[in-house]
N, C-alpha and C positions, 0 to 999 in steps of 0.2 A: 515717642517722646514728643510731638507735635503736640497734643491733645495736651501739655502741659505745660505751652506757651502760650501766655496771653496774653491779646494786641490792647495796648491803651487809646492808640489812638490812631488817625490813618493821615498820613504824611507823606513824603518823598522818599527821605534819607531812611535808614534801618539800623535801629536802636536795639539792643536790650539789655535789660536790666536785672542782673542775676546776685541772688543771693541775700535781697533786701525788706527789714520788716517793712510790711504796712502801712508806716506813720514813715519812714524815713522814705519809699518810694512816692509815697506821693509827693514828698516834700521836690524829687529830686522832680517829677515830670510838673511841677509845676514851675521848679526855677526852670525851667526848660521849655515853657510854653509856646518863649518866643522861638527856638529853634526848628527848622524845617526836618522835623524826625518823626516816624514813629515808630511809637514805642511797642514794645512783648518784653517781656519778661518769664526769670525763670529762677523753679529753684537752683542751687545747685546736688546733683546725682549724679548716679555713675553714666561712665558716655559724653556727661554734656561736651568733654575737649571733642571727639570726633563728631557730635553733632553739628558745632561748631565750625569745623574742619569742610562739613558737608554742605551748610548753608553760608547766603551772602550777609553779611550784617556791615553797616558803615563804624557802629560805633558800638563797642561795648561799656558797660559802669557795670563795677563788681563790689560787693562788700567784701570786706578784709578784717579780721582776718576769716578767711575759708573755711568751707567742709571736707575740701577736697587740698592736695597738695598742688597748692599754686604752680607749684614748679612743674608738674604734667598736667596741668591745664594750659598755663601758655607755649607749655611746646608743641604740645597738642593744637594748638590755636595759628602757632604762628610755621607748622610745616612747610615743606614747600610746596607742596599739592595742595596746600589747604584755601579751599575759596574766600573763608574770611583774613586771613591771612596779614592782611594790609590793612584790617581794621583797626583805629583808633581804640586806645584801652586807655579808660579810665579810672582809676581803683581808690573807692571811698573810706578810711579809716577814722576811727579817733583816735585822740591825742597820743596813748599810749600802744598805739601799733603804726603810727604813721612811720616813725624810723625803719619799723623792719619791712612794713613794702617797697617807698623811698629803694630797697635791696635790689627791687627788681624792673628799676626806670630803665631803660636802655637793652632790657632782656625779653622783653614784652610789654611791658606795662610803659606806655608814652605817657600819664600823668599821675598825681597823685593830687587827691583833696581831701579837707579835711570832712569828714561826714557832716560836721552839722556848720560848716562853711558852703550854704550850696547857693550861692546866688551869684555873684559878678564871676569869683574864683570858677563854680565849677562851669558856666557857662560860657566861659572865655574858652575853657582848655575845650569842651567839646568843638564848638565854631573853628578852635585854630586846627582843629584833627579832620570835623567835616570838608577841609578845605583848605587844603595843603597848597600852598604857592609851589611851583619850582624851584629848586635850588640851585644854583651856580659855584663855581667852584672857584671863591674870590677869595684871595687871602692877602689883605688890607690890617693895618697898623689900626688900634683900636684901642682907648683909653675907657676904664669901666669906673663909674664914679658910685659909692657904694653910701650913705649915711650911717654912720651908728650910732650907739646913744653915749661916743667919746667924742667922737671926732666921722670929719669924713672921707674916708678909703677910698684912694686912686691908685688904680694900675694899671700898665701897661701891658694890651694883648694882641694875639695878631687871629683876625676872621679867618677860619676854612669855608666857609660855605654861607653865601647869603639868600634871600630871598625878599618876596614884598613883604611879610609878614615876619620877618626873626632870624635868628642868624645862629652860625656854631662857631663856639667859638674859641681859641686853647688860650689858654688860662689856668695859670697854677695855682690863684689866691681861688679857696674851696669856701665858693660862695653859696649861701644856704638858696631852697626851692622855696620857689615865692617871691625873693626880696628885688623891690623894686632895684635901679639901676640905672643913673644918666650917663650915656656914652656920646663921644663923638670919635667917626671914622674919617679914615685920608683914605676914600677911593679912587682907584687909578683914573685918569686924563680930567681929574675935578680938582681947583686947586684951596677949596675952602672945606672942610672936615662938613660931613652930615654928622647933627647932633636929635637927639631924642630919648625916648623913655622907653624903657623895658622893662619885661620883668624875668625873672630865674626860673623856666621852664622845664627843665630837669640839669643832671648832671650826667658826662657822656660816663660811657661804660666802653674805657678804654681798649678792651680787650675786640672788643667785635669794631671799633668805630678809628681805632688805633689815633684818637683825641684824648688828652688831656684837658677838661676845661666844663664849660656849660653849650647847654643851648637856654634860649631867650627870645621871646616872644615882643615885638613890639609895642608898646601902646600911643606912645604923638612924638610928636616932628614939630619943631616953629617954621614956625616962615613957609618954604617954598623943599623945604631935605627935601621929606616927603616922594615930591617927584623928584629930586635930582637922584635920589635914592631906584625911582623907578628907571630913569632916562637910562640911567647908565649900568642895571640888569636891562632893560629891555635890548640896547647892545650884545649882552651877550649870549644875547640868541640871533644875532645873526651873522 
C-alpha cells in the first residue's frame, strides 16, 4: 500500500488525506499551508483501515460519502492496538451529506467541515486536534447564549470538563455544530464569571461519554478572562 500513498510536503505532524478529488485536495493543502503538517494522500481501497491501524498519523481528513463502509473504517482506526487510534479525524462533505456524517461525531469522527468551506473552519478544526490541551474534570455552572434570527437564546448548563482551548458541557439544548456562542461560567474560587466566545465543535455521544450536550472550542475572551481561566486550570494540576 505504501506506493499508493503520496507525500505532499515536508513538516512535523503527519496528516493523511483520503478519497479527495485533485481540485479539493489542492484546496485543502492550500488552506492548511500555515499548519505544521506533512501531507500524504491515499484513495479509498481495501485494507486502508488496517494500514492506518499500523502506521502513525496525527490527523486524518477524509471525503464523505466514502467508497467503503465508514463504520468499518472507523472501527479499524480506533481499535485498541491501532497506532493511529488517537489521530484527529475530520470529515469533509457537501451540504447534502453533512447531516449523515455528523452521526459519526463521537464515534470516530472528531470534526465535520463543509467540503467547500475549507478556510478558517478547516484550519481551526485541524489545529484544535493537533494541539489538544489537557482536560480537567471541572463541573461549574455556565450560561450559554446564541443569537438566532428571532432573538437571543440563553440557557443554563453545567461544564463537565475544561481545557485551555475548549469545554465539554452538559446541556439539554440542541445547539447546532458550528454555532457561535457567548458564555459566562462561574468557576470555583473565582467570584467573577469568566466570559468569552466559543463555537460548537461537536455534539456528545451519550452512550460513550455519559453526557448529553456539546463540545465547544474557545474563540476569544475579554480583558484578562483567558488568563484567569488558565490560572484556575493550572491549580488543578497542583
